[in-house]
Residue, then its C-alpha position, 0 to 999 in steps of 0.5 A: m508784232c507787226i504783220q507784213h501786209t502786201m497789196d499783191p492780188l487776192a487768191l479769190p476769184m472775182d465772182l464767186s456765185e460759181d461756187i455757191p450752189e443755186s439752191r442755196l438762199v442766198c441765191v434765190v434772194n440774189a435772182a430775186v434782187d436783180r429782177m427788182s426794177d430800180k424805180i422802187l428804190p428811194r430816190q436817194l440811192h439814185e443819187 
């Protein structure tokens, strides 16, 4: 049995953060990562 796949655009919104309550742990972690300086990351990640 073969499943037919299409390349139609996904039905998901481009930004899922609007649908996640701010009190969820993922939002707290995301905010903390966004505030981190890129200078603390290893050099190979910048290449």
